[in-house]
Backbone as XML, in Angstrom:
<?xml version="1.0"?>
<chain id="A" units="angstrom">
  <residue number="1" name="MET">
    <atom name="N" x="-21.171" y="-8.443" z="-19.753"/>
    <atom name="CA" x="-20.091" y="-9.013" z="-18.969"/>
    <atom name="C" x="-19.900" y="-10.451" z="-19.412"/>
  </residue>
  <residue number="2" name="ASN">
    <atom name="N" x="-18.652" y="-10.821" z="-19.719"/>
    <atom name="CA" x="-18.397" y="-12.199" z="-20.111"/>
    <atom name="C" x="-17.979" y="-13.023" z="-18.905"/>
  </residue>
  <residue number="3" name="ASP">
    <atom name="N" x="-17.818" y="-14.339" z="-19.115"/>
    <atom name="CA" x="-17.475" y="-15.240" z="-18.006"/>
    <atom name="C" x="-16.155" y="-14.859" z="-17.355"/>
  </residue>
  <residue number="4" name="GLU">
    <atom name="N" x="-15.196" y="-14.418" z="-18.171"/>
    <atom name="CA" x="-13.893" y="-14.050" z="-17.622"/>
    <atom name="C" x="-14.020" y="-12.866" z="-16.668"/>
  </residue>
  <residue number="5" name="ASP">
    <atom name="N" x="-14.849" y="-11.873" z="-17.026"/>
    <atom name="CA" x="-15.061" y="-10.716" z="-16.160"/>
    <atom name="C" x="-15.727" y="-11.104" z="-14.853"/>
  </residue>
  <residue number="6" name="SER">
    <atom name="N" x="-16.681" y="-12.034" z="-14.914"/>
    <atom name="CA" x="-17.402" y="-12.408" z="-13.707"/>
    <atom name="C" x="-16.539" y="-13.237" z="-12.761"/>
  </residue>
  <residue number="7" name="GLN">
    <atom name="N" x="-15.447" y="-13.833" z="-13.268"/>
    <atom name="CA" x="-14.569" y="-14.633" z="-12.430"/>
    <atom name="C" x="-13.366" y="-13.837" z="-11.928"/>
  </residue>
  <residue number="8" name="ALA">
    <atom name="N" x="-13.177" y="-12.627" z="-12.420"/>
    <atom name="CA" x="-12.054" y="-11.809" z="-11.977"/>
    <atom name="C" x="-12.265" y="-11.436" z="-10.515"/>
  </residue>
  <residue number="9" name="PRO">
    <atom name="N" x="-11.196" y="-11.469" z="-9.718"/>
    <atom name="CA" x="-11.349" y="-11.114" z="-8.309"/>
    <atom name="C" x="-11.698" y="-9.640" z="-8.141"/>
  </residue>
  <residue number="10" name="GLU">
    <atom name="N" x="-12.482" y="-9.374" z="-7.143"/>
    <atom name="CA" x="-12.849" y="-7.994" z="-6.830"/>
    <atom name="C" x="-11.712" y="-7.363" z="-6.041"/>
  </residue>
  <residue number="11" name="LEU">
    <atom name="N" x="-11.326" y="-6.165" z="-6.434"/>
    <atom name="CA" x="-10.264" y="-5.466" z="-5.732"/>
    <atom name="C" x="-10.870" y="-4.466" z="-4.765"/>
  </residue>
  <residue number="12" name="PRO">
    <atom name="N" x="-10.601" y="-4.622" z="-3.491"/>
    <atom name="CA" x="-11.135" y="-3.669" z="-2.519"/>
    <atom name="C" x="-10.379" y="-2.351" z="-2.603"/>
  </residue>
  <residue number="13" name="HIS">
    <atom name="N" x="-10.994" y="-1.316" z="-2.083"/>
    <atom name="CA" x="-10.336" y="-0.018" z="-2.005"/>
    <atom name="C" x="-9.090" y="-0.158" z="-1.139"/>
  </residue>
  <residue number="14" name="TRP">
    <atom name="N" x="-8.028" y="0.504" z="-1.524"/>
    <atom name="CA" x="-6.795" y="0.453" z="-0.721"/>
    <atom name="C" x="-7.080" y="1.038" z="0.662"/>
  </residue>
  <residue number="15" name="PRO">
    <atom name="N" x="-6.362" y="0.570" z="1.669"/>
    <atom name="CA" x="-6.608" y="1.058" z="3.028"/>
    <atom name="C" x="-6.011" y="2.451" z="3.253"/>
  </residue>
  <residue number="16" name="GLY">
    <atom name="N" x="-6.756" y="3.318" z="3.886"/>
    <atom name="CA" x="-6.248" y="4.629" z="4.261"/>
    <atom name="C" x="-5.482" y="4.565" z="5.567"/>
  </residue>
  <residue number="17" name="ASP">
    <atom name="N" x="-5.728" y="3.525" z="6.326"/>
    <atom name="CA" x="-5.030" y="3.296" z="7.580"/>
    <atom name="C" x="-4.894" y="1.784" z="7.741"/>
  </residue>
  <residue number="18" name="TRP">
    <atom name="N" x="-3.917" y="1.369" z="8.508"/>
    <atom name="CA" x="-3.675" y="-0.058" z="8.688"/>
    <atom name="C" x="-2.968" y="-0.266" z="10.013"/>
  </residue>
  <residue number="19" name="PRO">
    <atom name="N" x="-3.024" y="-1.488" z="10.534"/>
    <atom name="CA" x="-2.388" y="-1.778" z="11.826"/>
    <atom name="C" x="-0.890" y="-1.466" z="11.805"/>
  </residue>
  <residue number="20" name="ASP">
    <atom name="N" x="-0.398" y="-0.923" z="12.898"/>
    <atom name="CA" x="1.025" y="-0.645" z="13.110"/>
    <atom name="C" x="1.616" y="0.407" z="12.170"/>
  </residue>
  <residue number="21" name="ARG">
    <atom name="N" x="0.765" y="1.241" z="11.576"/>
    <atom name="CA" x="1.270" y="2.338" z="10.734"/>
    <atom name="C" x="2.020" y="3.307" z="11.622"/>
  </residue>
  <residue number="22" name="ARG">
    <atom name="N" x="3.240" y="3.683" z="11.213"/>
    <atom name="CA" x="4.080" y="4.553" z="12.034"/>
    <atom name="C" x="4.046" y="5.995" z="11.575"/>
  </residue>
  <residue number="23" name="PHE">
    <atom name="N" x="4.443" y="6.246" z="10.331"/>
    <atom name="CA" x="4.466" y="7.637" z="9.903"/>
    <atom name="C" x="3.940" y="7.877" z="8.499"/>
  </residue>
  <residue number="24" name="VAL">
    <atom name="N" x="3.833" y="6.862" z="7.679"/>
    <atom name="CA" x="3.330" y="7.074" z="6.331"/>
    <atom name="C" x="1.882" y="7.538" z="6.410"/>
  </residue>
  <residue number="25" name="ASP">
    <atom name="N" x="1.620" y="8.658" z="5.778"/>
    <atom name="CA" x="0.267" y="9.210" z="5.713"/>
    <atom name="C" x="-0.020" y="9.482" z="4.244"/>
  </residue>
  <residue number="26" name="LEU">
    <atom name="N" x="-0.864" y="8.658" z="3.641"/>
    <atom name="CA" x="-1.111" y="8.781" z="2.207"/>
    <atom name="C" x="-1.759" y="10.108" z="1.828"/>
  </residue>
  <residue number="27" name="ASP">
    <atom name="N" x="-2.355" y="10.807" z="2.784"/>
    <atom name="CA" x="-2.897" y="12.133" z="2.491"/>
    <atom name="C" x="-1.792" y="13.103" z="2.079"/>
  </residue>
  <residue number="28" name="ASN">
    <atom name="N" x="-0.568" y="12.831" z="2.486"/>
    <atom name="CA" x="0.549" y="13.711" z="2.144"/>
    <atom name="C" x="0.856" y="13.756" z="0.652"/>
  </residue>
  <residue number="29" name="VAL">
    <atom name="N" x="0.489" y="12.721" z="-0.068"/>
    <atom name="CA" x="0.835" y="12.658" z="-1.489"/>
    <atom name="C" x="-0.235" y="13.282" z="-2.380"/>
  </residue>
  <residue number="30" name="GLY">
    <atom name="N" x="-1.183" y="13.974" z="-1.790"/>
    <atom name="CA" x="-2.262" y="14.587" z="-2.566"/>
    <atom name="C" x="-3.368" y="13.579" z="-2.792"/>
  </residue>
  <residue number="31" name="ASP">
    <atom name="N" x="-3.651" y="13.290" z="-4.034"/>
    <atom name="CA" x="-4.666" y="12.294" z="-4.380"/>
    <atom name="C" x="-4.045" y="10.914" z="-4.207"/>
  </residue>
  <residue number="32" name="ALA">
    <atom name="N" x="-4.284" y="10.305" z="-3.054"/>
    <atom name="CA" x="-3.644" y="9.032" z="-2.731"/>
    <atom name="C" x="-3.994" y="7.935" z="-3.740"/>
  </residue>
  <residue number="33" name="GLY">
    <atom name="N" x="-5.234" y="7.914" z="-4.198"/>
    <atom name="CA" x="-5.632" y="6.915" z="-5.183"/>
    <atom name="C" x="-4.848" y="7.029" z="-6.473"/>
  </residue>
  <residue number="34" name="PHE">
    <atom name="N" x="-4.646" y="8.251" z="-6.928"/>
    <atom name="CA" x="-3.852" y="8.492" z="-8.134"/>
    <atom name="C" x="-2.406" y="8.085" z="-7.903"/>
  </residue>
  <residue number="35" name="TRP">
    <atom name="N" x="-1.873" y="8.464" z="-6.738"/>
    <atom name="CA" x="-0.476" y="8.147" z="-6.417"/>
    <atom name="C" x="-0.266" y="6.637" z="-6.379"/>
  </residue>
  <residue number="36" name="ILE">
    <atom name="N" x="-1.185" y="5.932" z="-5.730"/>
    <atom name="CA" x="-1.070" y="4.470" z="-5.651"/>
    <atom name="C" x="-1.150" y="3.855" z="-7.043"/>
  </residue>
  <residue number="37" name="ALA">
    <atom name="N" x="-2.059" y="4.361" z="-7.873"/>
    <atom name="CA" x="-2.183" y="3.836" z="-9.238"/>
    <atom name="C" x="-0.909" y="4.077" z="-10.039"/>
  </residue>
  <residue number="38" name="GLU">
    <atom name="N" x="-0.247" y="5.203" z="-9.790"/>
    <atom name="CA" x="1.028" y="5.465" z="-10.474"/>
    <atom name="C" x="2.113" y="4.499" z="-10.011"/>
  </residue>
  <residue number="39" name="GLN">
    <atom name="N" x="2.123" y="4.189" z="-8.721"/>
    <atom name="CA" x="3.161" y="3.326" z="-8.161"/>
    <atom name="C" x="2.879" y="1.852" z="-8.411"/>
  </residue>
  <residue number="40" name="LEU">
    <atom name="N" x="1.616" y="1.476" z="-8.427"/>
    <atom name="CA" x="1.206" y="0.076" z="-8.589"/>
    <atom name="C" x="0.220" y="-0.031" z="-9.743"/>
  </residue>
  <residue number="41" name="PRO">
    <atom name="N" x="0.702" y="-0.009" z="-10.977"/>
    <atom name="CA" x="-0.224" y="-0.043" z="-12.110"/>
    <atom name="C" x="-1.078" y="-1.302" z="-12.186"/>
  </residue>
  <residue number="42" name="GLU">
    <atom name="N" x="-0.638" y="-2.381" z="-11.537"/>
    <atom name="CA" x="-1.395" y="-3.632" z="-11.526"/>
    <atom name="C" x="-1.624" y="-4.079" z="-10.088"/>
  </residue>
  <residue number="43" name="PRO">
    <atom name="N" x="-2.567" y="-3.465" z="-9.370"/>
    <atom name="CA" x="-2.796" y="-3.850" z="-7.969"/>
    <atom name="C" x="-3.111" y="-5.334" z="-7.786"/>
  </residue>
  <residue number="44" name="ALA">
    <atom name="N" x="-3.769" y="-5.948" z="-8.745"/>
    <atom name="CA" x="-4.104" y="-7.372" z="-8.613"/>
    <atom name="C" x="-2.846" y="-8.223" z="-8.483"/>
  </residue>
  <residue number="45" name="GLU">
    <atom name="N" x="-1.766" y="-7.824" z="-9.159"/>
    <atom name="CA" x="-0.517" y="-8.575" z="-9.049"/>
    <atom name="C" x="0.047" y="-8.480" z="-7.633"/>
  </residue>
  <residue number="46" name="VAL">
    <atom name="N" x="-0.147" y="-7.343" z="-6.986"/>
    <atom name="CA" x="0.318" y="-7.174" z="-5.613"/>
    <atom name="C" x="-0.577" y="-7.970" z="-4.667"/>
  </residue>
  <residue number="47" name="LEU">
    <atom name="N" x="-1.886" y="-7.829" z="-4.844"/>
    <atom name="CA" x="-2.829" y="-8.444" z="-3.923"/>
    <atom name="C" x="-2.908" y="-9.955" z="-4.045"/>
  </residue>
  <residue number="48" name="PHE">
    <atom name="N" x="-2.790" y="-10.451" z="-5.251"/>
    <atom name="CA" x="-2.951" y="-11.884" z="-5.470"/>
    <atom name="C" x="-1.657" y="-12.543" z="-5.949"/>
  </residue>
  <residue number="49" name="GLY">
    <atom name="N" x="-0.566" y="-11.777" z="-5.908"/>
    <atom name="CA" x="0.725" y="-12.294" z="-6.335"/>
    <atom name="C" x="1.459" y="-12.986" z="-5.199"/>
  </residue>
  <residue number="50" name="ASP">
    <atom name="N" x="2.729" y="-13.184" z="-5.402"/>
    <atom name="CA" x="3.583" y="-13.897" z="-4.446"/>
    <atom name="C" x="3.948" y="-12.987" z="-3.270"/>
  </residue>
  <residue number="51" name="PRO">
    <atom name="N" x="3.581" y="-13.367" z="-2.044"/>
    <atom name="CA" x="3.952" y="-12.569" z="-0.875"/>
    <atom name="C" x="5.464" y="-12.397" z="-0.712"/>
  </residue>
  <residue number="52" name="GLU">
    <atom name="N" x="6.239" y="-13.242" z="-1.374"/>
    <atom name="CA" x="7.699" y="-13.097" z="-1.328"/>
    <atom name="C" x="8.138" y="-11.771" z="-1.953"/>
  </residue>
  <residue number="53" name="ASP">
    <atom name="N" x="7.303" y="-11.183" z="-2.795"/>
    <atom name="CA" x="7.628" y="-9.910" z="-3.445"/>
    <atom name="C" x="7.254" y="-8.708" z="-2.586"/>
  </residue>
  <residue number="54" name="ASP">
    <atom name="N" x="6.595" y="-8.929" z="-1.459"/>
    <atom name="CA" x="6.087" y="-7.810" z="-0.652"/>
    <atom name="C" x="7.175" y="-6.834" z="-0.232"/>
  </residue>
  <residue number="55" name="ARG">
    <atom name="N" x="8.305" y="-7.331" z="0.210"/>
    <atom name="CA" x="9.363" y="-6.430" z="0.683"/>
    <atom name="C" x="9.869" y="-5.548" z="-0.457"/>
  </residue>
  <residue number="56" name="ARG">
    <atom name="N" x="10.100" y="-6.138" z="-1.618"/>
    <atom name="CA" x="10.562" y="-5.361" z="-2.764"/>
    <atom name="C" x="9.554" y="-4.277" z="-3.121"/>
  </residue>
  <residue number="57" name="ILE">
    <atom name="N" x="8.280" y="-4.632" z="-3.134"/>
    <atom name="CA" x="7.228" y="-3.665" z="-3.462"/>
    <atom name="C" x="7.165" y="-2.579" z="-2.389"/>
  </residue>
  <residue number="58" name="ALA">
    <atom name="N" x="7.272" y="-2.986" z="-1.122"/>
    <atom name="CA" x="7.248" y="-2.021" z="-0.025"/>
    <atom name="C" x="8.440" y="-1.071" z="-0.121"/>
  </residue>
  <residue number="59" name="GLU">
    <atom name="N" x="9.598" y="-1.576" z="-0.507"/>
    <atom name="CA" x="10.768" y="-0.713" z="-0.681"/>
    <atom name="C" x="10.554" y="0.290" z="-1.807"/>
  </residue>
  <residue number="60" name="GLU">
    <atom name="N" x="9.933" y="-0.160" z="-2.895"/>
    <atom name="CA" x="9.645" y="0.749" z="-4.010"/>
    <atom name="C" x="8.649" y="1.826" z="-3.583"/>
  </residue>
  <residue number="61" name="LEU">
    <atom name="N" x="7.608" y="1.431" z="-2.843"/>
    <atom name="CA" x="6.637" y="2.403" z="-2.352"/>
    <atom name="C" x="7.282" y="3.385" z="-1.378"/>
  </residue>
  <residue number="62" name="ALA">
    <atom name="N" x="8.120" y="2.876" z="-0.489"/>
    <atom name="CA" x="8.796" y="3.744" z="0.475"/>
    <atom name="C" x="9.686" y="4.752" z="-0.238"/>
  </residue>
  <residue number="63" name="ASP">
    <atom name="N" x="10.430" y="4.298" z="-1.219"/>
    <atom name="CA" x="11.291" y="5.195" z="-1.983"/>
    <atom name="C" x="10.467" y="6.265" z="-2.695"/>
  </residue>
  <residue number="64" name="ALA">
    <atom name="N" x="9.360" y="5.857" z="-3.303"/>
    <atom name="CA" x="8.491" y="6.817" z="-3.996"/>
    <atom name="C" x="7.874" y="7.815" z="-3.018"/>
  </residue>
  <residue number="65" name="TYR">
    <atom name="N" x="7.505" y="7.340" z="-1.841"/>
    <atom name="CA" x="6.920" y="8.216" z="-0.819"/>
    <atom name="C" x="7.945" y="9.260" z="-0.362"/>
  </residue>
  <residue number="66" name="ILE">
    <atom name="N" x="9.164" y="8.817" z="-0.130"/>
    <atom name="CA" x="10.215" y="9.736" z="0.300"/>
    <atom name="C" x="10.533" y="10.744" z="-0.805"/>
  </residue>
  <residue number="67" name="ARG">
    <atom name="N" x="10.571" y="10.294" z="-2.049"/>
    <atom name="CA" x="10.780" y="11.229" z="-3.169"/>
    <atom name="C" x="9.637" y="12.235" z="-3.254"/>
  </residue>
  <residue number="68" name="ALA">
    <atom name="N" x="8.412" y="11.761" z="-3.013"/>
    <atom name="CA" x="7.251" y="12.664" z="-3.053"/>
    <atom name="C" x="7.375" y="13.751" z="-1.996"/>
  </residue>
  <residue number="69" name="SER">
    <atom name="N" x="7.976" y="13.424" z="-0.860"/>
    <atom name="CA" x="8.127" y="14.425" z="0.200"/>
    <atom name="C" x="9.027" y="15.564" z="-0.256"/>
  </residue>
  <residue number="70" name="GLU">
    <atom name="N" x="9.979" y="15.252" z="-1.109"/>
    <atom name="CA" x="10.865" y="16.285" z="-1.631"/>
    <atom name="C" x="10.116" y="17.217" z="-2.582"/>
  </residue>
  <residue number="71" name="GLU">
    <atom name="N" x="9.169" y="16.683" z="-3.324"/>
    <atom name="CA" x="8.395" y="17.477" z="-4.274"/>
    <atom name="C" x="7.259" y="18.232" z="-3.595"/>
  </residue>
  <residue number="72" name="ASP">
    <atom name="N" x="6.599" y="17.571" z="-2.632"/>
    <atom name="CA" x="5.405" y="18.148" z="-2.006"/>
    <atom name="C" x="5.668" y="18.749" z="-0.629"/>
  </residue>
  <residue number="73" name="TYR">
    <atom name="N" x="6.886" y="18.662" z="-0.163"/>
    <atom name="CA" x="7.310" y="19.296" z="1.095"/>
    <atom name="C" x="6.479" y="18.890" z="2.304"/>
  </residue>
  <residue number="74" name="PHE">
    <atom name="N" x="6.402" y="17.587" z="2.568"/>
    <atom name="CA" x="5.781" y="17.144" z="3.822"/>
    <atom name="C" x="6.871" y="16.553" z="4.720"/>
  </residue>
  <residue number="75" name="PRO">
    <atom name="N" x="6.680" y="16.617" z="6.036"/>
    <atom name="CA" x="7.739" y="16.223" z="6.965"/>
    <atom name="C" x="7.984" y="14.719" z="6.990"/>
  </residue>
  <residue number="76" name="LEU">
    <atom name="N" x="9.238" y="14.381" z="7.198"/>
    <atom name="CA" x="9.665" y="12.991" z="7.344"/>
    <atom name="C" x="10.383" y="12.836" z="8.673"/>
  </residue>
  <residue number="77" name="PRO">
    <atom name="N" x="10.543" y="11.607" z="9.157"/>
    <atom name="CA" x="11.205" y="11.384" z="10.448"/>
    <atom name="C" x="12.622" y="11.949" z="10.541"/>
  </residue>
  <residue number="78" name="THR">
    <atom name="N" x="13.300" y="12.107" z="9.404"/>
    <atom name="CA" x="14.654" y="12.661" z="9.458"/>
    <atom name="C" x="14.642" y="14.097" z="9.969"/>
  </residue>
  <residue number="79" name="GLU">
    <atom name="N" x="13.546" y="14.778" z="9.831"/>
    <atom name="CA" x="13.438" y="16.143" z="10.339"/>
    <atom name="C" x="13.274" y="16.167" z="11.853"/>
  </residue>
  <residue number="80" name="PHE">
    <atom name="N" x="13.055" y="14.989" z="12.438"/>
    <atom name="CA" x="12.846" y="14.890" z="13.881"/>
    <atom name="C" x="13.890" y="13.981" z="14.530"/>
  </residue>
  <residue number="81" name="GLY">
    <atom name="N" x="15.049" y="13.848" z="13.883"/>
    <atom name="CA" x="16.163" y="13.135" z="14.486"/>
    <atom name="C" x="16.422" y="11.725" z="14.008"/>
  </residue>
  <residue number="82" name="ALA">
    <atom name="N" x="15.580" y="11.163" z="13.171"/>
    <atom name="CA" x="15.805" y="9.804" z="12.671"/>
    <atom name="C" x="16.870" y="9.829" z="11.576"/>
  </residue>
  <residue number="83" name="SER">
    <atom name="N" x="17.634" y="8.757" z="11.491"/>
    <atom name="CA" x="18.612" y="8.647" z="10.401"/>
    <atom name="C" x="17.886" y="8.263" z="9.108"/>
  </residue>
  <residue number="84" name="GLU">
    <atom name="N" x="18.583" y="8.408" z="7.996"/>
    <atom name="CA" x="18.013" y="8.010" z="6.697"/>
    <atom name="C" x="17.646" y="6.522" z="6.708"/>
  </residue>
  <residue number="85" name="GLU">
    <atom name="N" x="18.511" y="5.705" z="7.303"/>
    <atom name="CA" x="18.269" y="4.254" z="7.347"/>
    <atom name="C" x="17.053" y="3.926" z="8.205"/>
  </residue>
  <residue number="86" name="GLU">
    <atom name="N" x="16.949" y="4.596" z="9.359"/>
    <atom name="CA" x="15.795" y="4.365" z="10.239"/>
    <atom name="C" x="14.501" y="4.775" z="9.535"/>
  </residue>
  <residue number="87" name="MET">
    <atom name="N" x="14.550" y="5.921" z="8.859"/>
    <atom name="CA" x="13.367" y="6.402" z="8.159"/>
    <atom name="C" x="12.948" y="5.412" z="7.067"/>
  </residue>
  <residue number="88" name="MET">
    <atom name="N" x="13.926" y="4.928" z="6.312"/>
    <atom name="CA" x="13.601" y="3.998" z="5.232"/>
    <atom name="C" x="13.019" y="2.710" z="5.799"/>
  </residue>
  <residue number="89" name="GLU">
    <atom name="N" x="13.590" y="2.174" z="6.876"/>
    <atom name="CA" x="13.060" y="0.952" z="7.472"/>
    <atom name="C" x="11.641" y="1.160" z="8.006"/>
  </residue>
  <residue number="90" name="GLU">
    <atom name="N" x="11.381" y="2.319" z="8.597"/>
    <atom name="CA" x="10.028" y="2.608" z="9.076"/>
    <atom name="C" x="9.051" y="2.698" z="7.909"/>
  </residue>
  <residue number="91" name="ALA">
    <atom name="N" x="9.470" y="3.358" z="6.842"/>
    <atom name="CA" x="8.596" y="3.485" z="5.670"/>
    <atom name="C" x="8.323" y="2.119" z="5.048"/>
  </residue>
  <residue number="92" name="VAL">
    <atom name="N" x="9.355" y="1.290" z="4.941"/>
    <atom name="CA" x="9.187" y="-0.061" z="4.386"/>
    <atom name="C" x="8.232" y="-0.863" z="5.270"/>
  </residue>
  <residue number="93" name="ALA">
    <atom name="N" x="8.421" y="-0.779" z="6.588"/>
    <atom name="CA" x="7.528" y="-1.489" z="7.510"/>
    <atom name="C" x="6.091" y="-0.999" z="7.351"/>
  </residue>
  <residue number="94" name="ASP">
    <atom name="N" x="5.915" y="0.311" z="7.204"/>
    <atom name="CA" x="4.570" y="0.851" z="7.001"/>
    <atom name="C" x="3.952" y="0.304" z="5.716"/>
  </residue>
  <residue number="95" name="PHE">
    <atom name="N" x="4.714" y="0.296" z="4.640"/>
    <atom name="CA" x="4.149" y="-0.183" z="3.382"/>
    <atom name="C" x="3.961" y="-1.697" z="3.363"/>
  </residue>
  <residue number="96" name="LEU">
    <atom name="N" x="4.761" y="-2.441" z="4.119"/>
    <atom name="CA" x="4.471" y="-3.870" z="4.275"/>
    <atom name="C" x="3.125" y="-4.044" z="4.959"/>
  </residue>
  <residue number="97" name="GLY">
    <atom name="N" x="2.860" y="-3.250" z="5.986"/>
    <atom name="CA" x="1.562" y="-3.291" z="6.653"/>
    <atom name="C" x="0.435" y="-2.904" z="5.720"/>
  </residue>
  <residue number="98" name="PHE">
    <atom name="N" x="0.672" y="-1.894" z="4.895"/>
    <atom name="CA" x="-0.307" y="-1.445" z="3.905"/>
    <atom name="C" x="-0.660" y="-2.593" z="2.946"/>
  </residue>
  <residue number="99" name="ILE">
    <atom name="N" x="0.361" y="-3.245" z="2.404"/>
    <atom name="CA" x="0.146" y="-4.347" z="1.458"/>
    <atom name="C" x="-0.611" y="-5.487" z="2.133"/>
  </residue>
  <residue number="100" name="ARG">
    <atom name="N" x="-0.194" y="-5.829" z="3.332"/>
    <atom name="CA" x="-0.839" y="-6.954" z="4.038"/>
    <atom name="C" x="-2.293" y="-6.653" z="4.375"/>
  </residue>
  <residue number="101" name="GLU">
    <atom name="N" x="-2.591" y="-5.418" z="4.784"/>
    <atom name="CA" x="-3.980" y="-5.057" z="5.090"/>
    <atom name="C" x="-4.821" y="-5.051" z="3.821"/>
  </residue>
  <residue number="102" name="TRP">
    <atom name="N" x="-4.277" y="-4.524" z="2.739"/>
    <atom name="CA" x="-5.010" y="-4.500" z="1.471"/>
    <atom name="C" x="-5.263" y="-5.924" z="1.002"/>
  </residue>
  <residue number="103" name="ARG">
    <atom name="N" x="-4.265" y="-6.801" z="1.148"/>
    <atom name="CA" x="-4.436" y="-8.207" z="0.760"/>
    <atom name="C" x="-5.487" y="-8.880" z="1.637"/>
  </residue>
  <residue number="104" name="ARG">
    <atom name="N" x="-5.462" y="-8.585" z="2.939"/>
    <atom name="CA" x="-6.463" y="-9.169" z="3.843"/>
    <atom name="C" x="-7.853" y="-8.772" z="3.378"/>
  </residue>
  <residue number="105" name="ARG">
    <atom name="N" x="-8.031" y="-7.522" z="3.012"/>
    <atom name="CA" x="-9.334" y="-7.052" z="2.525"/>
    <atom name="C" x="-9.710" y="-7.726" z="1.214"/>
  </residue>
  <residue number="106" name="ALA">
    <atom name="N" x="-8.735" y="-7.929" z="0.345"/>
    <atom name="CA" x="-9.006" y="-8.582" z="-0.940"/>
    <atom name="C" x="-9.451" y="-10.020" z="-0.729"/>
  </residue>
  <residue number="107" name="VAL">
    <atom name="N" x="-8.768" y="-10.729" z="0.153"/>
    <atom name="CA" x="-9.140" y="-12.114" z="0.436"/>
    <atom name="C" x="-10.533" y="-12.159" z="1.052"/>
  </residue>
  <residue number="108" name="ALA">
    <atom name="N" x="-10.793" y="-11.259" z="2.003"/>
    <atom name="CA" x="-12.107" y="-11.238" z="2.657"/>
    <atom name="C" x="-13.216" y="-10.915" z="1.664"/>
  </residue>
  <residue number="109" name="SER">
    <atom name="N" x="-12.971" y="-9.970" z="0.751"/>
    <atom name="CA" x="-14.029" y="-9.582" z="-0.183"/>
    <atom name="C" x="-14.244" y="-10.618" z="-1.279"/>
  </residue>
  <residue number="110" name="ASN">
    <atom name="N" x="-13.301" y="-11.518" z="-1.456"/>
    <atom name="CA" x="-13.433" y="-12.558" z="-2.476"/>
    <atom name="C" x="-13.677" y="-13.936" z="-1.891"/>
  </residue>
  <residue number="111" name="SER">
    <atom name="N" x="-13.919" y="-13.989" z="-0.571"/>
    <atom name="CA" x="-14.203" y="-15.289" z="0.038"/>
    <atom name="C" x="-15.612" y="-15.711" z="-0.341"/>
  </residue>
  <residue number="112" name="PRO">
    <atom name="N" x="-15.866" y="-16.994" z="-0.397"/>
    <atom name="CA" x="-17.206" y="-17.470" z="-0.759"/>
    <atom name="C" x="-18.265" y="-17.092" z="0.274"/>
  </residue>
  <residue number="113" name="ASP">
    <atom name="N" x="-17.823" y="-16.759" z="1.470"/>
    <atom name="CA" x="-18.753" y="-16.357" z="2.528"/>
    <atom name="C" x="-19.132" y="-14.898" z="2.337"/>
  </residue>
  <residue number="114" name="ASP">
    <atom name="N" x="-20.357" y="-14.624" z="1.982"/>
    <atom name="CA" x="-20.804" y="-13.262" z="1.729"/>
    <atom name="C" x="-20.826" y="-12.396" z="2.968"/>
  </residue>
  <residue number="115" name="THR">
    <atom name="N" x="-20.603" y="-12.975" z="4.133"/>
    <atom name="CA" x="-20.627" y="-12.187" z="5.354"/>
    <atom name="C" x="-19.249" y="-11.649" z="5.727"/>
  </residue>
  <residue number="116" name="ALA">
    <atom name="N" x="-18.236" y="-11.912" z="4.889"/>
    <atom name="CA" x="-16.889" y="-11.412" z="5.187"/>
    <atom name="C" x="-16.911" y="-9.890" z="5.243"/>
  </residue>
  <residue number="117" name="ARG">
    <atom name="N" x="-16.206" y="-9.346" z="6.233"/>
    <atom name="CA" x="-16.184" y="-7.894" z="6.405"/>
    <atom name="C" x="-14.902" y="-7.321" z="5.881"/>
  </residue>
  <residue number="118" name="ASN">
    <atom name="N" x="-14.981" y="-6.103" z="5.350"/>
    <atom name="CA" x="-13.781" y="-5.382" z="4.906"/>
    <atom name="C" x="-13.263" y="-4.574" z="6.006"/>
  </residue>
</chain>
């Protein structure tokens, strides 16, 4: 291991659940880890990048999740009376929560205090 490797931030496991999650269930996409890696090829850029990009990233994740439902046939809020716009806003809100929780874990796991909890 070289000095650059030892200084690289540790990336925590993505959250399977997060505060205020409404309907996004990553189990629906099959192998959630694989799906996330396909959608976010550089998680460090999301976790340690500009929070101003969070909404754009959340919109991309929401769009990919909704497309996955068409391929894998899992239920979405539109099947229970929600409009397309309402569903998209809920999905975006869920993925914003996902990003923020994952970032919180990344910051905690890379804090100088070894007692930080994930």
